[in-house]
C-alpha positions as CSV (number, residue, x, y, z in Angstrom):
1,M,17.1,-50.8,-41.2
2,A,17.4,-54.2,-42.6
3,Q,20.8,-54.5,-43.3
4,L,21.0,-56.2,-47.1
5,P,23.3,-59.0,-48.1
6,D,26.7,-57.8,-49.7
7,G,25.6,-57.5,-53.5
8,L,22.1,-57.1,-53.0
9,T,20.9,-54.3,-54.4
10,I,16.9,-52.6,-54.8
11,T,17.0,-49.8,-56.9
12,W,13.3,-48.2,-57.9
13,L,12.5,-46.9,-60.9
14,G,9.3,-45.0,-60.1
15,H,5.7,-45.8,-59.7
16,A,5.6,-49.8,-58.9
17,T,8.8,-50.5,-60.9
18,F,11.6,-52.3,-59.4
19,L,15.0,-53.7,-60.3
20,I,16.7,-56.1,-58.2
21,E,20.3,-57.0,-58.8
22,T,21.7,-60.1,-56.5
23,P,25.3,-60.6,-56.1
24,G,25.3,-63.7,-58.5
25,G,24.3,-60.9,-61.2
26,N,20.8,-61.8,-61.4
27,R,18.8,-58.7,-63.1
28,T,15.3,-58.6,-62.4
29,L,12.8,-56.3,-62.9
30,I,9.5,-56.3,-61.2
31,D,6.5,-54.2,-63.3
32,P,8.0,-53.1,-66.5
33,W,6.9,-49.7,-67.0
34,V,10.1,-47.3,-67.6
35,M,10.0,-45.9,-71.0
36,N,6.5,-44.0,-70.6
37,N,6.8,-44.0,-66.9
38,P,6.8,-40.1,-65.8
39,S,8.6,-40.8,-62.9
40,C,11.3,-42.9,-64.5
41,P,14.5,-41.2,-64.5
42,D,15.8,-40.4,-68.3
43,D,18.9,-42.1,-67.8
44,L,17.3,-45.5,-66.5
45,K,14.4,-45.9,-69.1
46,D,16.6,-48.2,-70.7
47,P,17.6,-50.5,-67.6
48,G,20.1,-52.7,-69.6
49,P,20.4,-56.5,-69.4
50,I,17.9,-58.0,-67.7
51,N,17.5,-61.7,-66.6
52,Y,13.9,-62.2,-65.2
53,M,10.9,-59.9,-65.0
54,L,8.1,-60.4,-63.0
55,V,4.5,-58.8,-63.5
56,T,2.4,-58.2,-60.7
57,H,-0.7,-57.4,-63.1
58,A,-1.5,-56.5,-66.3
59,H,-2.3,-52.9,-66.0
60,F,-0.4,-50.8,-68.9
61,D,1.2,-49.1,-65.9
62,H,2.9,-52.4,-64.8
63,I,3.3,-54.2,-67.9
64,G,3.7,-51.3,-70.7
65,D,7.4,-52.2,-71.7
66,A,7.0,-56.3,-71.1
67,V,6.6,-56.8,-74.6
68,E,9.5,-55.1,-75.9
69,L,12.1,-55.5,-73.3
70,A,11.7,-59.2,-73.6
71,S,12.5,-58.8,-77.2
72,S,15.6,-56.6,-76.6
73,T,16.8,-58.2,-73.7
74,E,15.3,-62.0,-74.2
75,A,14.5,-61.9,-70.5
76,T,12.1,-64.5,-69.4
77,V,8.8,-62.9,-68.1
78,V,7.2,-64.5,-65.1
79,A,3.2,-63.6,-64.6
80,I,-0.2,-65.2,-63.3
81,A,-1.0,-67.8,-66.3
82,E,-3.5,-65.7,-68.2
83,T,-1.0,-62.6,-68.1
84,A,1.7,-64.6,-69.2
85,R,-0.3,-66.3,-71.9
86,W,-1.2,-63.3,-73.4
87,L,2.2,-62.1,-73.5
88,G,3.1,-65.6,-75.5
89,S,0.6,-64.5,-77.8
90,K,2.1,-60.8,-78.3
91,G,5.5,-62.5,-79.2
92,V,7.5,-63.2,-75.8
93,E,9.3,-65.9,-76.2
94,N,10.3,-67.0,-73.1
95,T,7.2,-66.9,-70.3
96,V,6.8,-68.8,-67.0
97,D,2.9,-68.8,-66.4
98,M,2.5,-69.6,-62.3
99,N,-0.2,-69.1,-60.1
100,K,-0.5,-68.0,-56.7
101,G,0.9,-70.1,-53.5
102,G,3.5,-71.0,-56.4
103,T,7.2,-70.8,-55.7
104,L,9.9,-70.6,-58.6
105,E,13.7,-70.9,-59.0
106,L,15.1,-68.4,-61.2
107,D,18.8,-68.7,-60.9
108,D,19.7,-67.4,-57.6
109,I,16.4,-66.2,-56.4
110,R,13.3,-68.0,-55.1
111,A,9.9,-66.0,-56.1
112,H,6.9,-67.0,-54.1
113,M,3.3,-65.3,-55.6
114,V,1.2,-64.5,-53.2
115,H,-1.8,-62.9,-52.9
116,A,-3.1,-59.3,-54.0
117,V,-6.8,-57.4,-53.9
118,H,-7.0,-55.8,-57.0
119,S,-8.1,-56.0,-60.7
120,C,-6.2,-57.4,-63.7
121,G,-7.7,-56.1,-67.3
122,I,-5.3,-55.9,-70.1
123,T,-5.9,-53.4,-72.6
124,D,-5.6,-55.0,-76.0
125,G,-6.4,-52.2,-78.9
126,D,-10.2,-51.6,-77.7
127,Q,-10.6,-54.4,-75.8
128,I,-10.0,-55.3,-72.1
129,I,-9.0,-58.7,-71.5
130,Y,-9.3,-60.9,-68.6
131,G,-6.0,-61.1,-67.3
132,G,-6.3,-63.5,-64.4
133,E,-6.1,-62.2,-60.8
134,A,-3.5,-59.4,-59.4
135,A,-0.7,-60.8,-57.4
136,G,2.7,-60.1,-55.5
137,Y,5.9,-61.4,-54.6
138,V,8.0,-62.5,-51.9
139,I,11.4,-62.7,-53.4
140,E,14.3,-64.6,-51.7
141,V,18.0,-64.5,-52.2
142,G,20.2,-66.5,-49.9
143,G,17.4,-66.3,-47.5
144,F,16.9,-62.9,-47.3
145,K,13.1,-61.8,-48.4
146,L,11.8,-58.9,-50.5
147,Y,8.0,-58.6,-50.5
148,H,6.7,-56.7,-53.4
149,A,2.9,-56.1,-52.4
150,G,1.8,-55.3,-56.4
151,D,-1.3,-53.1,-56.5
152,T,-3.8,-53.9,-53.3
153,A,-5.9,-53.3,-50.9
154,V,-4.8,-53.9,-47.3
155,H,-6.1,-57.7,-46.6
156,S,-5.8,-60.2,-44.5
157,D,-3.6,-62.6,-46.3
158,M,-0.5,-60.3,-45.4
159,A,-0.8,-62.1,-42.1
160,L,0.1,-65.2,-43.6
161,I,2.3,-63.5,-45.7
162,G,4.3,-62.3,-42.9
163,K,4.0,-65.4,-40.5
164,L,5.1,-67.9,-43.3
165,L,7.3,-66.1,-45.4
166,K,8.6,-63.3,-43.0
167,P,10.0,-60.4,-45.3
168,D,13.2,-58.6,-44.0
169,V,11.8,-55.6,-46.6
170,A,8.3,-54.8,-48.0
171,M,7.4,-52.4,-51.1
172,I,3.9,-51.4,-50.8
173,P,1.6,-49.0,-52.5
174,I,0.5,-45.9,-50.6
175,G,-0.8,-43.8,-53.2
176,D,-4.7,-44.0,-52.4
177,Y,-7.6,-44.1,-55.2
178,Y,-6.2,-47.2,-57.1
179,T,-4.8,-48.7,-54.0
180,M,-4.8,-48.8,-50.4
181,G,-3.8,-45.2,-49.1
182,P,-1.4,-44.6,-45.7
183,S,-3.8,-45.4,-43.4
184,S,-4.6,-48.9,-44.8
185,A,-0.9,-49.4,-45.7
186,A,0.0,-48.7,-42.1
187,E,-2.2,-52.0,-41.2
188,A,-0.4,-54.0,-43.6
189,V,2.4,-53.2,-42.0
190,R,1.3,-54.2,-39.0
191,M,0.3,-57.1,-40.3
192,I,3.5,-58.1,-42.7
193,G,6.0,-57.3,-39.7
194,A,8.8,-56.3,-41.9
195,K,10.8,-53.4,-40.1
196,T,12.1,-51.9,-43.4
197,V,9.4,-50.4,-45.9
198,I,9.7,-49.1,-49.4
199,P,6.3,-46.9,-50.4
200,M,5.5,-47.0,-54.0
201,H,2.3,-46.2,-56.3
202,F,2.1,-42.4,-55.3
203,G,2.6,-39.4,-56.5
204,T,2.9,-40.5,-60.3
205,F,-0.4,-39.2,-60.9
206,P,-2.2,-36.2,-59.0
207,V,-4.7,-38.8,-57.9
208,L,-2.2,-40.5,-55.8
209,T,-2.1,-38.9,-53.0
210,G,-0.5,-40.6,-50.0
211,T,3.0,-39.8,-49.1
212,P,5.7,-41.3,-47.2
213,D,5.5,-39.1,-44.4
214,D,1.5,-39.7,-44.3
215,L,2.2,-43.5,-43.7
216,R,5.3,-42.9,-41.1
217,R,2.3,-40.8,-39.1
218,E,0.0,-43.6,-39.3
219,A,2.5,-46.2,-38.5
220,S,4.1,-44.4,-35.8
221,D,3.3,-47.1,-33.2
222,V,5.2,-49.5,-34.8
223,E,8.4,-50.2,-33.1
224,G,11.8,-49.9,-34.8
225,L,9.7,-48.9,-38.4
226,E,12.2,-47.2,-41.3
227,V,10.1,-45.8,-44.0
228,V,12.8,-45.8,-46.7
229,D,11.8,-42.8,-49.0
230,L,13.7,-43.2,-52.2
231,E,13.7,-41.2,-55.1
232,P,13.3,-42.6,-58.1
233,G,16.6,-44.4,-59.8
234,G,17.3,-44.3,-55.7
235,I,19.3,-47.8,-54.7
236,L,18.7,-49.5,-51.2
237,G,21.6,-51.8,-50.7
238,A,24.4,-49.5,-52.7
């Protein structure tokens, strides 16, 4: 298993939502969906102070609490350009609109926005608004790299992400139906090259049937692989 730097922690809040805390005190929330997230423990539905939020895409189960949390914490919200501008139209004062291939400095972290294969419609009242494209992030903390793949199918760019950015830990969806399932996720693991993998986006709803054990079985050929089976609220690096 990858050894996280002292003071760096990854807390899974359920579904695709993670809280990253750095040795410098930076608290970054990925895919802010906590209050109505049935997988998020009750004592974490208020995640506390947040400096930054990184949004992979604008489906409700990834962005549902972005506007409210941005108001209560004054966090800066990072998203692909179209989603960031929509958030601004809803009153979010601090947004950064970036795009795939770009890198952003956020105090003591560097966020690289990378490709994902998924849709990105924003539910706005009774309308579905174009939200740009779905994305993932590689988050760099003092040279240590965390890859959050977002919602995605397996795609060949994962090999480039592995080659160019060399993630140490990968957070990948395994639930199937709306994202890749365990068999495709195993191929993603092979391309990414990270030996520590945290499964996500499974079990929240009955249709998301993939499990960490399924991934272990499908990726049993990957030497040295550690599939970290966190429970919601579980922490890696504590």
